[in-house]
C-alpha positions in Angstrom: 40.4 3.1 -25.5 40.9 -0.4 -26.6 37.8 -2.5 -27.5 37.8 -6.1 -27.6 34.4 -8.0 -28.4 34.2 -11.6 -27.4 31.5 -13.6 -29.2 30.9 -17.3 -29.4 31.6 -18.6 -33.0 28.3 -20.4 -33.0 26.4 -17.0 -32.6 28.3 -15.1 -35.2 26.9 -14.2 -38.7 28.6 -12.4 -41.6 29.7 -9.8 -42.6 32.7 -10.0 -40.3 33.8 -6.7 -38.9 37.3 -5.7 -39.6 40.0 -7.2 -37.4 37.8 -10.4 -36.6 39.6 -13.5 -35.5 38.8 -17.1 -34.8 41.1 -17.9 -31.6 40.4 -21.6 -31.3 43.1 -24.3 -32.1 40.7 -26.5 -33.9 38.0 -25.4 -36.5 34.8 -25.4 -34.9 32.5 -28.4 -35.5 29.7 -27.8 -37.9 30.7 -24.2 -39.1 31.6 -24.0 -42.8 34.5 -21.7 -44.1 32.0 -19.7 -46.1 30.2 -18.9 -42.8 33.1 -17.3 -41.4 34.2 -15.5 -44.6 36.3 -12.4 -43.6 37.4 -13.9 -40.5 41.0 -14.6 -39.8 42.0 -17.8 -38.0 44.6 -17.5 -35.4 45.0 -20.8 -34.0 48.6 -20.0 -32.9 47.3 -17.8 -30.0 45.0 -20.5 -28.8 46.1 -22.8 -25.8 48.3 -25.6 -27.1 46.5 -28.9 -27.6 47.9 -30.3 -24.0 46.4 -27.5 -22.2 43.2 -27.4 -24.2 42.7 -31.2 -23.4 43.7 -30.7 -19.7 41.0 -27.7 -19.2 38.4 -29.9 -20.9 38.7 -32.4 -18.2 39.5 -29.8 -15.4 37.0 -27.1 -16.1 36.5 -26.5 -12.3 40.2 -25.5 -12.1 39.7 -22.1 -14.0 42.4 -20.2 -12.1 45.1 -22.7 -12.9 43.9 -22.7 -16.6 44.4 -18.9 -16.7 47.8 -19.2 -15.1 49.0 -21.8 -17.6 47.5 -20.0 -20.5 48.9 -16.5 -19.6 52.4 -18.4 -19.3 51.9 -19.7 -22.8 51.0 -16.5 -24.2 54.0 -14.7 -22.5 56.3 -17.3 -24.2 54.5 -16.9 -27.6 54.5 -13.8 -29.9 51.4 -14.7 -31.9 49.3 -12.2 -29.9 51.5 -9.2 -30.6 49.8 -8.2 -34.0 46.5 -8.0 -31.9 48.1 -5.8 -29.4 49.5 -3.7 -32.1 46.0 -3.1 -33.4 44.6 -2.2 -30.3 47.5 0.4 -29.7 46.5 1.8 -33.0 42.9 2.4 -31.7 41.5 -0.5 -33.8 38.7 -2.7 -32.3 39.0 -6.3 -32.2 36.4 -9.1 -32.4 37.5 -12.7 -30.9 35.5 -15.6 -31.7 35.6 -18.7 -29.7 33.7 -22.0 -29.8 33.2 -22.8 -25.9 29.7 -22.9 -24.6 31.0 -21.1 -21.3 30.9 -17.4 -22.0 32.8 -16.7 -18.8 35.4 -19.4 -18.6 37.2 -19.8 -22.1 40.5 -18.8 -23.8 38.8 -15.6 -25.1 38.3 -14.1 -21.9 42.0 -15.0 -20.9 43.4 -13.5 -24.1 41.4 -10.3 -23.9 42.6 -9.6 -20.3 45.9 -10.5 -21.4 46.0 -8.1 -24.4 44.7 -5.2 -22.4 47.3 -5.5 -19.8 49.9 -5.5 -22.5 48.8 -2.1 -23.9 
């Protein structure tokens, strides 16, 4: 069974578990690189800049954000190594910066990955 843990990067503390990834396009404000030691930054799986900025202005349009981000993921192979780890039974930890724990790119990426395996 595939296990994906989502965690807000501001609540994260080291040591990082194996297969722990920061999935934001921008480095989180106020978080040092030392604090995320052992975490890999996969900004290429994050929504592109235009979508990220659009969602920041349209947080009430969650379904549209999901649709657009899923389309971006489908057109991008950056998520494939994550799916491969899941297929091998490896658990993943995905870190995101959003304050909203229910409506962020981590939720969409998790569901997308689970649908792929």
